[in-house]
C-alpha positions in Angstrom: -11.2 54.3 -26.0 -7.7 54.0 -24.3 -9.5 55.8 -20.9 -12.0 53.0 -21.2 -9.6 50.2 -21.7 -7.6 51.4 -18.8 -10.7 51.4 -16.6 -11.0 48.0 -17.6 -7.5 46.5 -16.4 -8.0 48.6 -13.2 -11.4 47.3 -12.6 -9.5 43.9 -13.1 -7.4 44.4 -10.0 -8.6 44.5 -6.7 -6.8 47.3 -4.4 -4.2 46.7 -2.6 -2.1 48.6 -0.1 1.3 47.4 -1.3 2.2 45.3 -4.3 2.2 41.8 -3.9 5.4 39.9 -4.6 7.5 36.8 -3.4 9.1 38.0 -0.2 11.6 36.8 2.5 8.9 34.7 4.1 8.9 32.2 1.3 12.3 31.3 2.0 11.1 30.2 5.5 8.0 28.5 3.8 10.3 26.1 2.0 12.3 25.6 5.2 9.6 24.7 6.9 8.0 22.3 4.7 11.6 20.4 4.3 11.9 20.1 7.7 8.1 19.3 8.9 6.3 22.4 9.1 3.0 22.3 10.9 0.1 23.2 8.7 -2.2 25.8 10.2 -6.0 25.9 9.7 -7.5 26.6 5.9 -7.6 29.3 4.3 -11.5 31.0 5.7 -14.5 30.4 4.2 -13.0 27.6 2.1 -15.4 25.0 3.7 -17.5 27.3 5.9 -20.9 26.8 4.3 -23.6 26.1 6.8 -25.9 25.2 4.1 -23.4 22.1 2.8 -25.0 18.9 2.6 -23.8 15.7 1.6 -21.3 13.3 2.4 -18.2 14.0 4.3 -15.0 12.7 2.7 -12.7 13.9 5.9 -12.0 17.5 7.6 -8.6 19.2 8.2 -8.4 21.1 11.4 -12.3 20.2 12.0 -13.2 21.5 9.0 -15.1 18.9 6.7 -14.2 18.2 3.2 -17.6 17.4 1.3 -18.4 16.7 -2.6 -19.8 19.4 -3.8 -21.2 20.2 -7.4 -19.0 22.7 -9.6 -16.5 22.5 -6.7 -12.8 21.7 -7.5 -13.0 18.1 -5.9 -15.7 17.8 -8.5 -13.8 19.3 -11.6 -10.7 16.6 -9.7 -13.1 13.5 -10.1 -14.5 14.8 -13.6 -10.5 14.9 -14.9 -9.7 11.6 -13.7 -13.3 9.9 -14.4 -12.5 11.0 -17.9 -8.7 10.2 -18.2 -9.9 6.3 -16.8 -12.7 6.7 -19.2 -10.4 7.1 -21.9 -7.0 4.0 -21.0 -9.7 1.8 -20.0 -12.9 2.8 -22.4 -16.5 2.4 -21.9 -16.3 -0.4 -19.2 -17.5 0.0 -15.9 -15.6 -0.6 -13.0 -15.7 0.1 -9.3 -12.1 -0.1 -9.2 -11.7 2.6 -12.1 -14.6 4.6 -10.3 -12.8 4.0 -6.5 -9.2 4.8 -8.3 -10.4 8.2 -9.9 -12.7 9.3 -6.6 -9.1 8.7 -4.6 -6.8 10.5 -6.7 -8.9 13.5 -6.6 -9.8 13.6 -3.5 -6.0 13.8 -2.7 -5.1 15.8 -5.2 -7.9 18.4 -3.5 -6.0 17.5 -0.1 -2.9 18.5 -1.4 -4.4 21.7 -2.5 -5.5 22.7 0.8 -2.0 22.0 2.1 0.0 24.6 -0.4 -2.9 26.9 0.0 -2.5 27.1 3.6 1.3 27.6 3.1 0.5 30.5 0.9 -2.0 32.0 2.8 0.7 31.5 5.9 3.9 32.8 4.4 2.8 35.8 2.4 3.4 34.6 -1.1 1.8 37.0 -3.5 1.4 37.5 -7.1 2.4 40.9 -8.7 -0.4 43.5 -10.4 1.0 43.3 -13.6 1.3 39.5 -13.8 -2.1 39.5 -12.7 -3.3 41.8 -15.5 -1.9 39.9 -18.4 -3.4 36.5 -17.2 -7.0 37.6 -16.5 -6.6 39.5 -19.5 -6.6 36.0 -21.5 -8.9 34.5 -19.5 -11.4 32.5 -21.9 -14.3 34.4 -20.9 -13.1 37.4 -21.9 -11.9 36.5 -25.2 -13.6 37.2 -28.5 -13.8 34.4 -31.5 -10.3 35.3 -32.5 -8.5 34.6 -29.5 -8.3 38.5 -28.2 -9.7 40.4 -25.1 -13.2 42.0 -25.9 -14.2 44.8 -23.4 -18.2 43.5 -24.6 -17.3 40.4 -23.1 -16.3 41.3 -19.9 -19.0 44.2 -19.8 -21.8 40.9 -20.3 -20.2 39.2 -17.6 -21.7 39.6 -14.2 -19.9 40.9 -10.9 -20.4 37.6 -9.0 -18.4 35.4 -12.2 -15.8 38.4 -12.3 -15.1 37.5 -8.9 -14.8 33.8 -9.5 -12.5 33.9 -12.0 -10.7 36.9 -10.3 -10.4 34.5 -7.2 -9.6 31.2 -9.4 -6.8 33.1 -11.2 -5.3 34.0 -8.2 -5.5 30.7 -6.6 -4.3 28.8 -9.5 -1.6 31.7 -10.4 0.0 31.2 -6.8 -0.3 27.5 -6.7 1.4 27.3 -9.9 4.2 29.6 -9.1 4.8 28.2 -5.5 5.4 25.0 -7.0 8.1 25.9 -9.3 9.3 27.8 -6.5 9.8 25.0 -4.2 10.9 22.8 -6.7 13.2 24.8 -9.1 15.0 27.4 -6.7 16.6 24.8 -4.0 19.7 25.4 -3.4 22.2 23.2 -2.1 25.6 23.7 -1.0 28.5 21.4 -2.9 29.6 19.2 0.0 26.1 17.8 -0.2 26.2 16.7 -3.7 30.0 15.5 -3.0 28.8 13.6 0.1 26.4 11.6 -1.7 29.1 11.0 -4.9 31.3 9.8 -1.7 28.7 7.4 -0.7 28.5 5.8 -4.1 32.0 4.7 -4.3 31.8 2.8 -0.6 31.1 -0.8 -0.4 31.6 -3.8 1.3 32.4 -7.5 0.3 30.2 -10.0 2.2 29.9 -13.8 2.5 26.9 -15.6 3.2 24.7 -18.7 3.2 21.5 -19.5 3.7 18.5 -22.0 4.6 14.9 -21.9 3.9 11.5 -22.9 4.7 12.3 -26.5 2.6 15.2 -27.1 5.2 12.9 -28.0 7.7 13.3 -31.5 8.2 10.8 -34.4 8.4 11.9 -35.5 11.6 11.2 -31.8 13.0 8.0 -32.1 11.2 6.9 -35.5 12.9 8.0 -34.4 16.5 6.0 -31.4 15.9 2.8 -33.5 14.8 3.4 -35.8 17.4 2.8 -33.1 19.9 -0.6 -31.9 17.9 -2.3 -35.3 17.3 -5.5 -33.9 17.1 -4.8 -31.7 14.6 -3.3 -33.7 11.7 -6.0 -36.7 12.3 -7.7 -37.1 8.6 -11.1 -38.6 7.5 -12.4 -38.7 4.1 -16.0 -36.7 3.8 -18.7 -35.3 1.4 -20.9 -32.5 1.9 -24.0 -30.9 1.2 -24.0 -26.8 1.1 -27.2 -25.0 2.2 -27.8 -21.3 2.0 -30.1 -21.4 4.7 -30.8 -23.1 8.1 -34.3 -24.6 7.1 -33.4 -26.3 3.6 -30.4 -27.8 6.0 -33.1 -29.0 8.5 -35.8 -30.4 5.6 -32.5 -32.6 4.0 -31.4 -33.7 7.5 -34.9 -34.8 7.9 -34.9 -36.8 4.6 -31.5 -38.4 5.6 -33.2 -39.4 8.9 -35.7 -41.2 6.4 -33.1 -43.0 4.6 -33.4 -40.7 1.2 -30.1 -41.1 -0.3 -27.3 -38.8 0.7 -26.4 -38.5 -2.9 -30.1 -37.9 -4.2 -30.0 -35.1 -1.9 -26.4 -33.8 -3.0 -28.1 -33.5 -6.6 -31.4 -31.8 -5.7 -29.6 -29.2 -2.8 -25.8 -28.5 -3.3 -24.8 -25.8 -5.5 -21.7 -28.1 -5.9 -21.6 -28.9 -9.7 -19.2 -31.9 -8.8 -21.8 -33.2 -7.1 -24.3 -33.6 -9.8 -21.7 -36.2 -11.6 -22.2 -38.2 -8.4 -20.7 -37.4 -5.0 -17.6 -35.5 -4.5 -15.7 -36.7 -1.4 -12.1 -35.4 -0.2 -9.8 -36.4 2.8 -10.1 -33.4 5.2 -7.4 -33.1 8.2 -8.8 -31.8 11.4 -7.0 -28.3 11.2 -8.5 -27.8 7.5 -12.0 -27.7 9.1 -11.1 -26.4 12.2 -10.6 -23.2 10.2 -14.5 -23.2 8.8 -16.1 -24.7 11.5 -17.9 -22.2 13.6 -18.2 -24.2 16.6 -15.9 -26.4 17.9 -18.8 -29.0 19.3 -19.6 -29.1 16.2 -16.2 -30.0 14.7 -15.5 -32.7 17.2 -19.2 -34.4 16.2 -17.9 -34.5 12.5 -14.5 -36.6 13.6 -16.6 -38.5 15.7 -18.8 -40.0 12.4 -18.1 -43.6 11.5 -18.2 -44.5 7.6 -21.5 -43.9 6.4 -22.8 -42.1 9.1 -23.5 -38.2 8.3 -24.0 -35.0 10.6 -26.6 -33.0 11.3 -26.6 -29.2 9.5 -23.3 -27.2 11.0 -23.3 -23.6 10.8 -19.8 -22.4 8.1 -17.7 -19.9 10.6 -18.4 -16.2 8.8 -21.0 -16.7 6.5 -24.9 -17.4 6.5 -24.4 -21.2 4.9 -24.5 -24.6 6.6 -23.3 -28.0 5.7 -24.1 -31.7 6.2 -21.1 -33.8 6.3 -20.8 -37.7 5.2 -18.2 -39.9 6.5 -16.6 -42.2 3.5 -14.3 -44.4 5.9 -13.2 -44.0 9.3 -10.8 -41.5 11.2 -7.6 -42.0 10.2 -4.5 -41.1 12.4 -1.3 -39.2 11.8 0.8 -41.6 10.0 4.9 -40.7 10.1 5.8 -43.1 7.4 3.0 -41.1 4.8 4.8 -38.5 2.9 1.8 -37.4 2.5 0.9 -36.6 6.1 4.4 -35.1 6.7 3.8 -32.6 3.7 0.4 -31.5 5.1 2.0 -31.3 8.3 5.1 -29.1 6.5 2.3 -26.6 4.9 0.2 -26.3 8.4 3.2 -25.0 10.1 4.5 -22.8 7.4 1.0 -21.3 7.0 0.0 -20.9 10.6 3.0 -21.7 12.4 6.3 -20.1 10.7 7.7 -19.2 13.5 8.5 -22.9 14.4 10.5 -23.0 11.4 12.7 -19.9 11.4 13.5 -21.0 15.1 14.9 -24.1 13.9 17.0 -22.9 11.3 18.1 -19.7 13.6 19.1 -22.5 15.8 20.7 -24.7 13.0 22.8 -21.7 11.8 23.4 -20.7 15.8 25.1 -24.4 16.0 27.2 -23.5 12.9 28.3 -20.7 14.5 29.7 -22.4 17.7 32.1 -25.0 15.2 33.1 -22.2 13.3 34.2 -20.5 16.2 35.5 -24.1 18.1 36.7 -25.1 14.9 37.4 -23.7 11.9 35.1 -22.4 8.9 35.9 -24.8 6.4 35.3 -27.6 8.8 31.9 -26.0 9.7 31.3 -26.1 6.1 32.0 -29.8 5.4 29.8 -30.7 8.7 26.9 -28.9 7.6 27.4 -29.2 3.9 27.1 -25.8 3.7 28.3 -23.2 1.1 29.4 -19.6 1.1 28.3 -17.3 -2.0 29.7 -13.8 -2.2 28.2 -10.4 -2.9 28.7 -6.9 -2.7 26.9 -4.5 -1.0 26.8 -0.7 -2.0 25.3 2.0 0.4 22.2 1.8 -2.1 19.4 1.9 0.0 16.3 4.1 -0.7 18.6 5.8 -3.4 18.1 6.0 -7.0 20.8 8.4 -8.0 23.2 5.5 -8.9 22.9 1.4 -9.0 22.6 -0.8 -6.6 25.5 -3.5 -6.6 23.0 -6.0 -5.2 22.6 -9.3 -7.5 21.4 -12.6 -6.1 20.2 -10.7 -2.9 18.7 -8.0 -5.0 15.5 -8.7 -3.0 16.8 -6.4 -0.4 17.3 -3.4 -2.5 14.7 -1.5 -0.2 15.4 -3.9 3.1 16.4 -1.1 5.8 17.0 -4.4 8.2 19.4 -5.6 5.6 21.5 -2.8 5.3 21.6 -2.4 8.6 22.6 -5.4 9.6 25.5 -5.4 7.0 26.7 -1.9 7.7 27.2 -2.4 11.2 28.9 -5.8 11.1 32.9 -5.4 12.0 35.8 -6.9 9.3 36.0 -10.4 9.9 32.6 -10.9 11.7 29.3 -13.0 11.5 25.9 -11.6 11.7 23.0 -12.8 13.7 20.3 -14.9 11.8 18.8 -12.9 9.3 15.1 -13.4 8.6 13.5 -12.7 5.5 11.4 -14.0 2.8 11.2 -17.6 4.2 14.6 -17.9 4.6 17.5 -17.6 7.5 20.6 -16.0 6.6 24.0 -15.3 7.9 26.3 -12.7 6.6 30.2 -12.3 6.9 32.1 -9.2 6.4 35.2 -9.6 4.4 36.8 -6.5 3.6 35.5 -3.1 2.9 36.0 -2.3 -0.5 36.7 1.8 -1.9 36.1 1.7 -5.5 37.5 3.9 -8.5 36.2 6.9 -9.3 34.4 6.4 -12.5 30.7 5.9 -11.1 31.4 8.9 -8.6 32.6 10.6 -11.9 29.5 9.5 -14.0 26.7 10.9 -11.6 25.7 14.3 -12.4 24.8 16.9 -10.0 21.4 18.0 -12.3 19.9 13.7 -11.4 20.7 14.5 -7.6 18.8 17.8 -7.4 16.1 16.1 -9.3 15.9 13.4 -6.4 15.6 16.0 -4.2 12.7 18.0 -5.7 10.8 14.9 -6.0 11.8 13.9 -2.2 10.9 17.5 -1.3 7.2 17.3 -3.1 6.6 14.2 -1.6 7.2 15.7 1.9 4.0 17.7 1.8 1.7 14.8 1.2 3.8 12.2 3.2 3.6 14.8 6.1 0.1 15.3 5.1 -1.4 11.7 5.7 0.4 11.3 9.0 -1.0 14.5 10.1 -3.7 14.2 13.3 -5.1 17.4 11.8 -6.3 15.9 9.0 -9.0 12.9 9.0 -9.4 10.6 6.1 -13.2 9.0 5.3 -12.7 8.3 2.0 -13.9 4.6 2.1 -16.9 5.1 4.3 -18.0 8.0 1.9 -17.1 6.7 -1.9 -19.0 3.2 -1.0 -22.0 5.1 0.8 -21.7 6.9 -2.3 -22.1 3.8 -4.5 -25.0 2.5 -2.4 -26.9 6.1 -3.2 -26.6 5.6 -6.8 -28.2 2.0 -6.9 -31.2 3.2 -4.9 
């Protein structure tokens, strides 16, 4: 019986010329990952099935990535789909399907990267460890959870090889992950350097102007240079889903059928059932929705009670007939409504006009500061300074940021670059961000107490390094030219197939 058991155990492990173990090349693998290794071709045979068919979700070094039944990709899809199903109930939602499939796809891509890393750098599993895990394979266990030679013997050779291959792959994958994330060694000087960073602060003064500071005078100047854009006309419309209906309605209008009756008959606009709905439209409003410029000009040549021919909507297979309920109104510089429309237009479509105006105003302020004094310039422009303390917390989560009112810049590299490049007692150039323009003044550098520094634990730093190290692989892979992502095309094609 003992001889038989030994034979079974020996049968489980393929003969190797040397014991599998993690060697010195594993250390080089870690270094390659951290500093941007070049991922080599996939493990031989991973995707090279000449009979594989279906949708190509991507490729790696020319090797296609297909979705196949019972593949690891398919298992991941099943796992994430079930997970979303439990979280969202039984609701059918293409967004849920998309997220589940995309997570499965990227998890599969990550597996490919790790498996390639394993092969290139000679990561191995010892025979003893592999034996122990194989003996615990569910396929070989009896109802009591013990290894069963009877169940083992009933397992086909093909299935045994499959179990063996999956076990080797899973153990290697798991052990390499643990190795990479659990055995990083960093010098104390690195930890000390990061702790010292936490105590470096800059105290700054700043002021800002927002888009709301764009003056009415400037809006009027802009409008008077672009009068055509801000012409206004009161219009009602009938919308048609095809040109044929639009032409029939137009012929009826020519034959004196009331516009209001046709609106109720043809229009999808519920408001038209209660009487024709009409709105004031500026030239620029319709310029965004009308396909042809000549059609737009024909609308703004209508007089009161006149109607247009059918006009095609931009980027849609729809048509509109317009009726004028008044004559054209030109831009009125005394109209708050017209000025507000000009400002909204500039903010939406020409923000550089506002930003340029605000930058010029702040540059004028800086000129007055240099020629007179800060207090005089603040009084002249009716500006007020605010204070903020900035520490080195960009992209660092091991100690808190000191930003309060400027917390929106927590993840802005441009902001930190601007502040920490300033020389003491100097002003920055106008800084544009988030519909505002800022000026920063560097008062003085400040070295904080060691309370925060001493509160930063090495374990927390190490955890952050581990997370960053793991993220490098996926980030690097996504940016590699060797990896082609066709996920969206394939996923939505799959959705179309399922509807057929």
